[in-house]
Phi, psi and omega in degrees: 000151181271164180297323182292323178290323177293321178295319179295318179294319179297321179293320178294318179296321178295319178295316177298319180299318179294317179295319177295321177297315179295319178298318179297318178297319179295321178295318178297317179296317178298318179299319178296317180295318179297319178296318178296317181295319181292329178287337180267354183302314178301323178295321178295321177297316178298320178298318178297317178295320179297317179299315179298317180298317180295321179296315179296317180297315179298320179297316179296317180298315180295320178294318179296321179297318180291326177294316179298317178300317180295320179296317180295320177296319179296317179297319179295320179295318178296318179297318179297318179296318179297315180296318179297318180294319178297317179297319179295319178295318179295320178294320179295319179295320178296319179295320178294321179296321179291322179293322181290328180288333182281000000 
């Protein structure tokens, strides 16, 4: 082999050694990140359950509020009908009283 080919191979081996070293550091860093993520997984599960619980609770509260609103509207409509009926009865009585006076 010639000196230039040996020099070229040494340079390639040095480059490979540097790339392997960088790859090893990246693997170590990835492993650290995976360990941190796996240690936080139970917290993420709890957060998901908490979010679901809050969503369900909010939905129930809003549904109950809308039911209460509908009941109140129905009560107001019934009250209005009763008042309207009383007014009609009073008008009918007044008309009868006027007819009897004539």
